[in-house]
N, C-alpha and C positions, 0 to 999 in steps of 0.2 A: 170183159174187154180190156183194146191195149192201151200204152201207156205208161208212164212213169208207174213201177212195185211202192203202190203203199210206203213198206218199209223202208222207202228208199226220202219221199217226197209227200206229204197233203200241203192242204194252206186251210192253216187257218184266219177264220176272220174276226178282226179283232172291235169292237162294237163300246166303247167309253161306258161305263160306269154312273148308269141312272137314267142310261137315254131310254127315251119311253119306245117300244113300240108302235110304229105306221101298220096299218091294213087303208092299202091306196084302193078305193071302191072301183068297181068294173067300167073300160070306158066303152063307148057306143062305135059300132065297126059296123060298113058300106056292109047288106044281105050280101051282098057276091066275094065278097070279100070272108070269110065266113067257112068256108071252104077251104080256102087258100091257105087258113091258121090252122085251123085242124088239120091242114096234111100235113104241114112244116111240124105242129108240136106231135104227129104219129111221127116224123123220123125220128123227132126229137126221139121218142122214150124207143122206140124200135133198134138203136145202136147206143143207150143207153148211158143217155149223158142228160135223160133225167127223170127220177121217178115220180110218182103222183101224189100227195100229203096233204091228211084231212084237216087238223087246226094247228099250223102256221103260225106264230107270232109278229111275222112280217109278215104282207103281202107286199106286191110292189102289182103293178100294174101296168101291159104288151104296150107296144106300141109298133103296126104291121109296118114298111116305107118299102114302100114298092121300086122293082130296079128295073135298070133298062131293058131283061128279058122281059120286063110282066109276070114274072112273075114277085112271089113279095120275103119282106128277112121278117123276122120276127126279134124287135129288138124288146128286153127288158128296160123300162125307166125306175133304175136303182138311183135314183138324185136323195129319196129319204135317208136309203141307206146306207148312201156313201156321205152323208151330213154322219150319220152316228158312228159314222170312225173315226180315230182321227189319221193326220195326212202327216204320209210318210215324207222323211227326207232324204234325198237320191242325188246324190250331186253325179256329174257329168261326169270321172276322174282325167287324170291330161295327157295324155293317146300319147306325147312324151316321153315321160316320166315310165310311162307304160313300159313299153318299147323298152326305155333304157330298165329298169329293171331285169330283164331276160338278162339282157349282156352275162357271156359267162353260162351262161347254160347249154348244153344237149338242144333241150325242144326244142318249138310252142309247135303250141296246139290253139285250137280255134273250133270252138263248137259254132255250129248253126241254127239257133235255135229261131228261124224261118214256120220251121213246120211245128211250131212249138206248141197249136195251141189243143187243148180239147188233149192232153197228155198228164197230168199232171189232179189228183186228185181231191176232193171235200175233205175236210177232219168234216166226220161221219155227226160229230154236231154242231159243227156248222152248214150245212145242204142242207135246215130249213129259214133261213136266213136269206138266201137268195128263193123263195118262193113267188110264185107269179100269175096272175092270175090272167084264163083263157076264159072264152066263149063253151070250152073240154070239160075244165076242172078247173085247179089246182096244185098245182107240179114245183119241183125245184131241182138243183138244180147238183148231179153230182162229183163232177168237175167242174174245174177254172173257167173264166168266162174270157174270151175274148176285151178287150182292150183294159 
């Protein structure tokens, strides 16, 4: 699987102590959506982004969303898990101060992370926190998710 070497970076999920695990119920889907959902799940398995899981403590539901081209995007409703995680404070830096800080240096570099999705692995111990239920089974992510 391509991406950053786990020796360089892995993503850990921080769940508040005492948070009660939530297992969301199976949602109902229109019968014509089920093959599309299964197709998307199969693609994620084939590229190694997800794996099957048997007895996770947390289970989220999926929400299939139709795209303009008629295909679907399988989204996961992680609201319960998000509520159990502490809120991080990421203030935006002041651009002028960052530019001023480069004065006197020979080189300025820039990294474009726009294509960096699906590059950072989840910590093995935290993978099952991302478990989600589909008509085909229960799976969890092996990589950081979008958004």
